[in-house]
C-alpha positions in Angstrom: -10.2 -22.4 -8.4 -8.0 -22.7 -5.3 -6.3 -19.4 -4.5 -3.3 -18.6 -2.2 -3.0 -15.0 -0.9 0.3 -14.1 0.7 0.4 -11.6 3.7 -1.0 -11.0 7.2 -2.3 -7.5 7.4 -5.4 -5.4 7.0 -4.7 -5.2 3.2 -4.8 -9.0 3.0 -8.0 -9.2 5.0 -9.7 -6.7 2.7 -8.4 -8.5 -0.4 -9.4 -11.9 1.1 -13.0 -10.7 1.7 -13.3 -9.9 -2.0 -11.7 -13.1 -3.2 -14.0 -15.2 -1.0 -17.0 -13.5 -2.5 -16.2 -14.6 -6.0 -18.1 -17.4 -7.7 -14.7 -18.4 -9.2 -13.1 -19.1 -5.8 -13.4 -22.7 -4.6 -10.9 -22.6 -1.7 -9.0 -19.6 -0.3 -5.7 -20.0 1.6 -3.9 -17.1 3.3 -0.3 -17.3 4.4 0.2 -16.5 7.2 -3.0 -14.5 7.6 -4.5 -13.2 10.9 -7.6 -13.7 13.0 -9.7 -11.8 10.4 -8.6 -13.7 7.3 -9.3 -17.0 9.2 -13.0 -16.0 9.1 -13.1 -15.9 5.2 -10.5 -18.6 4.3 -7.9 -21.0 5.7 -4.8 -19.6 7.3 -1.6 -21.4 6.5 1.7 -21.2 8.4 4.0 -20.3 5.5 6.7 -17.7 5.2 5.9 -15.6 2.1 9.6 -15.2 1.4 10.4 -18.9 1.5 9.6 -19.6 -2.2 10.3 -23.3 -2.1 7.9 -23.7 0.8 5.2 -21.6 -0.9 5.7 -23.6 -4.2 5.4 -26.9 -2.4 2.2 -25.8 -0.8 0.8 -24.6 -4.1 1.5 -28.0 -5.8 0.2 -30.1 -2.9 -3.0 -28.1 -2.6 -3.7 -27.6 -6.4 -3.5 -23.9 -6.1 -4.2 -22.2 -9.5 -3.7 -18.5 -8.5 -1.1 -16.8 -6.3 -1.9 -13.3 -5.1 1.0 -11.5 -3.5 -0.1 -8.9 -0.9 3.2 -7.4 0.5 6.2 -6.0 -1.4 9.1 -8.1 0.0 8.3 -11.3 -1.8 7.8 -9.4 -5.1 11.1 -7.5 -4.7 12.8 -10.8 -3.9 11.4 -12.3 -7.1 8.6 -14.7 -6.3 7.0 -14.2 -9.7 10.3 -15.1 -11.4 10.6 -18.2 -9.2 7.2 -19.4 -10.3 7.8 -18.6 -14.0 11.2 -20.4 -13.9 10.0 -23.5 -12.1 8.4 -25.9 -14.6 5.9 -27.4 -12.2 4.7 -23.9 -11.2 4.8 -22.2 -14.5 1.1 -22.5 -15.2 0.1 -20.9 -11.8 -1.4 -17.5 -12.3 0.7 -15.0 -10.3 -0.8 -11.5 -9.5 2.3 -9.5 -8.9 5.2 -8.2 -11.1 8.5 -9.8 -11.9 11.6 -8.9 -9.8 12.6 -6.2 -12.4 9.1 -4.7 -12.3 9.2 -4.7 -8.5 12.3 -2.6 -8.6 10.0 0.4 -8.9 9.5 -0.1 -5.2 12.6 -1.9 -4.3 14.9 1.0 -5.3 13.8 4.6 -5.2 16.8 5.5 -7.4 15.6 3.0 -10.0 12.1 4.4 -9.8 13.3 8.0 -10.2 15.5 7.1 -13.2 12.5 5.3 -14.8 10.4 8.4 -14.3 13.1 10.5 -15.8 13.5 8.2 -18.9 9.8 8.3 -19.6 9.2 12.0 -18.8 6.9 11.4 -15.9 6.6 14.4 -13.6 8.4 14.1 -10.3 10.6 16.1 -8.0 14.2 17.0 -8.9 16.6 14.5 -7.1 20.0 13.0 -6.8 21.3 9.8 -5.2 24.3 9.5 -2.9 26.3 6.9 -0.9 28.7 7.3 2.0 31.5 7.8 -0.5 29.7 10.9 -1.9 28.7 12.4 1.4 30.2 15.8 0.7 28.4 16.0 -2.7 25.2 15.1 -0.9 25.6 17.9 1.6 26.3 20.3 -1.2 23.1 19.2 -2.9 21.2 19.8 0.3 22.7 23.3 0.4 21.3 24.0 -3.0 17.7 23.1 -2.0 15.1 25.1 -0.1 13.6 23.7 3.1 12.0 21.3 3.9 14.5 18.6 2.9 13.4 15.2 1.8 15.7 12.1 2.4 14.7 8.7 1.2 16.4 5.3 1.9 16.9 3.8 -1.5 15.7 0.3 -0.5 12.8 -1.2 1.4 12.5 0.2 4.9 9.0 -1.0 6.0 7.5 2.4 5.2 9.8 4.2 7.6 12.7 5.2 5.3 11.5 8.7 4.4 12.5 11.7 6.5 11.4 15.3 5.9 13.2 18.0 7.9 12.8 21.7 8.0 16.3 22.4 9.4 19.3 22.0 7.2 21.7 21.0 10.0 19.3 18.4 11.2 18.8 17.1 7.6 22.5 16.7 7.3 22.7 14.8 10.6 20.0 12.5 9.5 21.7 12.0 6.2 24.9 10.8 8.0 22.8 8.5 10.2 21.1 7.0 7.2 24.3 6.4 5.2 25.8 5.1 8.4 23.2 2.3 8.6 20.1 3.7 10.3 17.9 1.6 8.0 20.5 -1.1 7.4 21.2 -2.0 3.7 18.1 0.0 2.7 19.9 3.3 3.3 23.3 2.4 1.9 22.2 4.8 -0.8 20.0 7.8 -0.1 17.8 9.7 -2.5 17.6 13.5 -1.8 14.6 15.2 -3.4 13.3 18.6 -3.9 10.2 19.1 -1.6 6.9 19.2 -3.4 4.2 21.3 -1.7 0.6 20.2 -2.1 -1.9 17.6 -1.1 -1.1 13.9 -1.3 -3.2 11.2 -2.8 -2.8 7.6 -3.9 -3.8 6.3 -7.3 -4.0 2.5 -8.0 -3.6 0.8 -11.3 -4.2 -2.9 -12.2 -2.2 -3.8 -15.2 -1.3 -6.9 -17.3 1.7 -5.1 -18.7 -0.1 -4.0 -21.8 -3.6 -2.8 -20.7 -4.7 -1.3 -17.4 -7.7 -0.4 -15.2 -7.7 2.6 -13.0 -9.0 1.8 -9.5 -10.6 4.3 -7.1 -8.3 7.0 -5.6 -7.6 7.2 -1.9 -5.8 9.3 0.6 -4.0 7.9 3.7 -2.8 9.5 6.9 0.8 8.4 7.8 1.6 10.4 11.0 0.8 9.0 14.4 -0.4 12.3 15.8 -3.5 14.4 14.9 -2.8 17.3 12.6 -0.3 15.1 10.8 2.3 15.4 13.6 4.7 12.9 15.1 6.4 9.8 13.7 5.5 8.1 10.5 3.5 4.9 10.7 2.3 2.3 8.3 -0.9 4.4 8.1 -3.6 5.6 10.5 -6.6 5.7 8.2 -7.7 6.4 4.7 -10.5 7.8 2.6 -11.8 6.9 -0.9 -12.5 8.6 -3.2 -10.4 11.8 -2.8 -12.8 14.8 -3.3 -10.3 16.9 -5.3 -9.4 14.1 -7.6 -12.2 15.0 -10.1 -12.4 14.0 -13.8 -10.2 16.9 -14.9 -7.4 16.1 -12.4 -7.6 12.3 -13.0 -7.3 12.9 -16.8 -4.0 14.6 -16.1 -3.0 11.7 -13.9 -3.9 9.2 -16.6 -2.3 11.1 -19.5 0.9 12.3 -17.7 1.6 9.4 -15.3 -0.4 6.2 -15.8 -0.2 5.8 -19.6 3.6 6.7 -19.7 4.2 4.3 -16.8 2.5 1.3 -18.4 4.0 2.2 -21.8 7.4 2.5 -20.3 7.1 -1.0 -18.7 6.0 -2.4 -22.0 8.7 -0.7 -24.0 11.4 -1.9 -21.6 10.0 -5.4 -21.9 9.4 -5.6 -18.1 6.9 -8.4 -17.2 4.4 -6.6 -15.0 1.1 -8.2 -14.0 -0.3 -6.7 -10.9 -0.9 -3.5 -9.1 1.0 -0.2 -9.5 0.4 2.2 -6.5 1.3 5.7 -7.6 1.8 8.1 -4.6 1.1 11.5 -6.0 1.2 15.1 -4.9 -1.4 17.6 -6.2 0.7 20.7 -6.7 -1.7 23.5 -7.7 -3.8 21.2 -9.8 -0.9 19.3 -11.4 0.1 15.7 -10.4 3.7 14.8 -9.5 4.8 11.3 -8.6 6.3 11.0 -5.1 6.8 7.2 -5.3 5.8 4.0 -6.8 4.7 0.9 -4.9 4.2 -2.5 -6.6 1.2 -3.7 -4.6 -1.9 -2.2 -3.0 -1.4 0.2 -0.1 -2.3 -0.4 3.5 -4.6 1.1 4.8 -5.8 2.4 1.4 -6.8 -1.1 0.4 -9.3 -1.1 3.3 -11.1 1.9 1.8 -10.6 1.0 -1.9 -11.5 -2.7 -2.0 -14.9 -2.4 -0.2 -15.9 -0.1 -3.1 -15.1 -2.6 -5.8 -18.3 -4.3 -7.2 -16.5 -6.3 -9.9 -15.5 -9.9 -9.4 -11.9 -9.5 -8.2 -10.9 -13.1 -9.2 -12.1 -12.5 -12.7 -10.0 -9.3 -12.9 -7.0 -11.1 -11.5 -7.4 -13.9 -14.1 -7.4 -11.5 -16.9 -4.4 -9.7 -15.4 -2.4 -12.8 -15.3 -3.4 -13.9 -18.8 -2.8 -10.5 -20.4 -6.4 -9.9 -21.4 -7.3 -7.0 -19.0 -8.7 -5.1 -22.0 -11.7 -7.5 -22.0 -12.7 -6.2 -18.5 -14.4 -3.2 -17.1 -14.5 -2.0 -13.5 -17.7 -1.5 -11.5 -17.3 0.7 -8.4 -19.7 1.6 -5.6 -20.3 5.4 -5.8 -20.4 5.8 -2.0 -17.5 7.1 0.0 -15.4 4.8 2.2 -13.7 6.0 5.4 -11.2 3.8 7.3 -10.1 4.4 10.9 -7.0 2.5 12.1 -6.6 1.5 15.7 -3.1 0.8 17.0 -1.3 -0.5 20.1 -0.2 1.9 22.7 3.4 3.1 22.0 3.2 2.3 18.3 5.2 3.1 16.0 7.9 2.7 18.7 7.9 -0.1 21.3 4.5 -1.6 22.1 3.1 -4.7 23.8 1.3 -7.6 22.1 -1.2 -10.1 23.6 -3.8 -7.7 24.8 -7.4 -9.1 24.7 -9.7 -7.4 22.2 -13.4 -6.7 22.6 -15.0 -6.3 19.1 -18.3 -4.8 20.2 -21.4 -4.9 17.9 -21.6 -4.8 14.2 -23.1 -1.8 12.3 -24.6 -2.0 8.9 -22.3 -1.0 6.0 -19.2 -1.0 8.3 -16.6 -3.6 7.9 -14.0 -4.5 10.5 -10.6 -5.5 9.1 -8.0 -7.2 11.2 -4.4 -6.0 10.8 -2.3 -7.4 13.7 -4.5 -10.0 15.5 -4.4 -13.6 16.5 -6.6 -16.2 18.1 -5.3 -18.0 21.2 -7.3 -20.2 23.6 -10.6 -18.8 22.3 -9.5 -15.2 22.8 -8.8 -12.5 20.2 -5.5 -10.9 21.0 -3.4 -8.0 19.6 -0.4 -9.2 17.6 1.1 -6.1 16.0 1.4 -2.3 16.0 -1.6 -1.7 13.8 -4.3 -3.9 15.2 -7.8 -3.4 13.6 -9.5 -0.9 11.4 -13.1 0.0 10.6 -14.3 1.0 7.2 -17.7 2.5 6.6 -19.5 3.1 3.3 -22.0 6.0 3.1 -23.3 8.6 0.6 -21.1 11.4 1.9 -17.7 11.7 3.6 -19.1 13.1 6.8 -21.5 10.2 7.1 -18.9 7.6 6.4 -16.5 9.1 8.9 -19.2 9.2 11.6 -20.2 5.6 11.1 -16.5 4.4 11.0 -15.7 6.3 14.2 -18.8 5.0 16.0 -17.9 1.5 15.2 -14.2 2.1 16.2 -15.4 3.5 19.6 -17.0 0.1 20.3 -13.8 -1.9 19.8 -11.5 -1.9 22.8 -8.3 -3.3 24.4 -5.8 -2.0 26.9 -3.7 0.8 25.4 -5.8 1.2 22.2 -5.2 4.5 20.3 -6.6 6.0 17.1 -6.4 9.4 15.5 -9.7 11.4 15.7 -9.0 13.7 12.7 -9.0 11.3 9.7 -10.6 13.0 6.7 -10.9 16.4 8.4 -8.5 18.1 6.0 -10.6 17.0 3.1 -13.8 18.2 4.8 -12.2 21.6 5.2 -11.1 21.6 1.6 -14.6 20.8 0.5 -16.1 23.6 2.6 -13.5 26.0 1.1 -14.5 25.0 -2.4 
């Protein structure tokens, strides 16, 4: 079949590699894609949020499956557009309806959903500029650190955690005053959860589900998890502390109630649920939902998938995921992200990249790259990542870092401590 994948980052390159491997894939299109996706499929100059343009391309190129990588088209309702357009109704769409995508599109909606279905999460309240005094009073009732979240989509940068109450109140006023545009017209204030973060990924057809490998990503720009938040500086899969006992708690307390809640509320949901979790003394609590795969977690999760991804997606779209099982590589994956100098603040594009030499069992995923006049150039803040598979985490990290060291451009930066917290935890155990 012909498949169209929407998106342009490392997540999409990792997904594209798996789609292209499938015996079910005849032709793979990626819109708009990057220099990496161009090596496994055909890049198409489409705007993923222009549904009419996407639909016209699907029809003219006999596309039978649409896979949506990023969250914005999902929140805007691309699955609904296809379902409600007669000529597109039979196209299989991997991604939830607009209502399902509200789990990521509105943090207040997601928290209310968790509350309704008794899914463990932090205590919270939601405020607007009109209720600023109540918001400050709620902050006064909490212990530091203070967690502020823009209600809407803010490109992964709408969460602030502050140790100082006065600073938290100042940030609250900035957010309600338009710091993140319409996304922070409402702000969710949460009780801080102390523990170790991890990401759990679920593929669901709205009735049945498969649990994908766990992962942990590293958001801060600086080593030791310091500095500004980014889209992600690396990831590891699986997470060592996410053993069978812990994952049973996750499945029983979070995954099953989430899928059951979607079904009971008659929400059309066919795609990924990314559950951001905190392990608090052995008990899982939900920090957030996303309605697509994470980035850079996809770059460590998808290389471990041995199942035919197109077949999984077909069953997801058709509501028959209970007929599938998941085959996963038992090895550990470690991903190291390389970014442009200055990221996540101002940075320059157009720097020429030297890719170096390939290493066995290490994949190079393009995130923000483009080809121009026969040269490979930087075209974003997060540029390229390396993912290594190896029997152990130390071996995977070493291979990934060795490959990353051979990739260069002017101003390149990467953290050197990805996975070190997990190694310390493993030694402590």
